[in-house]
C-alpha positions in Angstrom: -75.1 -27.4 -21.1 -73.7 -26.2 -17.9 -69.9 -26.1 -17.7 -68.4 -27.1 -14.5 -66.2 -24.3 -13.3 -62.5 -25.4 -12.4 -61.1 -23.4 -9.7 -57.6 -22.5 -11.2 -58.8 -22.4 -14.8 -59.3 -18.9 -15.0 -56.1 -16.6 -15.0 -57.6 -14.2 -12.6 -58.1 -17.1 -10.0 -54.6 -18.4 -10.7 -53.0 -15.0 -9.8 -54.9 -14.8 -6.6 -54.0 -18.2 -5.4 -50.3 -17.8 -5.7 -48.8 -16.8 -2.5 -45.4 -15.5 -1.5 -43.7 -15.8 1.9 -45.4 -14.2 4.8 -43.7 -11.7 7.0 -43.6 -14.3 9.9 -42.0 -16.9 7.5 -39.3 -14.4 6.6 -38.9 -13.4 10.1 -38.3 -17.1 11.1 -35.7 -17.6 8.4 -33.7 -14.4 9.5 -33.7 -15.6 13.0 -32.5 -19.0 12.1 -29.7 -17.3 10.0 -28.8 -14.9 12.8 -28.6 -17.8 15.3 -26.4 -19.9 12.9 -24.0 -16.7 12.2 -23.8 -16.1 16.0 -22.7 -19.7 16.7 -20.5 -20.4 13.5 -19.0 -17.0 12.9 -17.0 -16.7 16.1 -15.8 -20.3 15.7 -14.3 -19.4 12.2 -13.2 -15.8 12.8 -12.0 -16.5 16.3 -8.6 -18.0 14.9 -7.1 -15.5 12.5 -3.5 -16.1 13.6 -3.9 -20.0 13.1 -5.3 -19.4 9.6 -2.3 -17.1 9.0 0.1 -19.7 9.8 -1.6 -22.3 7.9 -1.5 -19.9 4.9 2.3 -19.5 5.4 2.9 -23.2 5.5 1.0 -23.6 2.2 2.9 -20.9 0.5 6.2 -22.3 1.7 5.2 -25.6 0.3 4.3 -24.1 -3.0 7.6 -22.2 -3.0 9.4 -25.7 -2.5 7.6 -27.0 -5.3 8.8 -24.1 -7.6 12.2 -24.4 -6.4 12.3 -28.0 -7.1 11.1 -27.4 -10.7 13.7 -24.9 -11.1 16.2 -27.6 -10.1 14.9 -30.1 -12.3 15.1 -27.8 -15.3 18.6 -26.5 -14.6 20.4 -29.0 -12.4 20.8 -26.7 -9.3 18.9 -24.7 -7.1 18.9 -20.7 -7.0 21.5 -19.4 -4.8 20.8 -17.3 -1.6 21.8 -14.2 -3.5 19.5 -14.8 -6.3 16.8 -15.7 -3.9 13.3 -16.4 -4.6 13.2 -13.8 -7.3 14.8 -16.4 -9.3 11.7 -18.1 -9.6 9.9 -15.2 -11.3 12.7 -13.5 -13.5 15.9 -15.3 -14.9 18.9 -14.4 -12.7 21.5 -12.3 -14.3 24.2 -12.7 -11.5 25.7 -15.9 -10.1 25.3 -19.2 -11.6 22.9 -18.6 -14.5 20.3 -21.1 -15.4 20.6 -22.5 -18.9 17.0 -23.8 -19.1 15.0 -21.2 -17.0 11.3 -21.7 -17.9 9.7 -18.9 -19.8 7.1 -17.2 -17.7 8.8 -18.4 -14.4 8.0 -21.0 -11.9 5.2 -19.3 -9.9 1.9 -19.1 -11.4 1.1 -15.4 -10.3 4.4 -14.1 -11.6 5.5 -12.8 -8.3 7.0 -13.9 -5.2 4.3 -13.9 -2.5 4.9 -12.3 1.1 4.0 -14.0 3.9 0.4 -13.4 5.6 2.1 -10.8 7.9 3.5 -8.7 4.9 7.1 -9.9 5.2 9.4 -11.5 2.7 10.1 -15.1 3.1 13.9 -15.8 3.9 15.6 -18.2 1.5 18.9 -19.9 2.2 20.8 -22.2 -0.3 22.5 -24.3 0.8 20.3 -24.5 3.8 21.4 -25.5 7.3 18.5 -28.1 7.4 18.1 -29.3 3.9 19.4 -28.2 0.3 17.7 -25.0 0.9 15.7 -23.4 3.8 12.6 -21.3 3.4 11.3 -19.4 6.6 8.6 -17.1 7.6 9.3 -15.3 10.9 5.7 -15.4 12.0 3.6 -12.6 13.3 6.4 -10.6 14.9 8.7 -10.6 11.8 11.7 -11.5 13.8 13.6 -14.8 14.1 12.6 -17.0 16.9 9.6 -16.5 19.1 6.7 -18.4 20.7 3.1 -19.0 20.0 2.0 -16.8 17.0 5.4 -15.3 16.8 7.1 -18.6 16.2 8.9 -19.1 13.0 7.5 -21.4 10.2 10.1 -23.4 8.3 10.0 -25.7 5.2 11.9 -28.4 7.2 9.3 -28.6 10.1 6.1 -28.4 7.9 4.6 -32.0 7.6 
């Protein structure tokens, strides 16, 4: 009896029939990736100051939430003198919180600096709300325009 030969039944034939990517296919993929990176990269990376301002607004909102939690636990806000540090370690001066939360009110256990490496300014009572939180922006000084403009908790929407 004559057996019909199946083209891929022999393991040797199977190995020879499996192909990888050709050099041309790989080059086409690399060119496409290069074109996309050239188009998308500058659009994303072209606005680092805008990204820093957005990050500062997000951090200020997070600090507001932590300060409100502090007030809910203790019935009052940390004073200006106690500052934002009262969110990570129980104050030892001024009006002392009776129900300070073990572990603090910030998840990372430290008060963040703004994206430019400066401390946030905290005032309580604030001149615009119960408390004010401000980042002085890129120049690190009060006031300014454009990238140097202050970011304040009372102006964040």
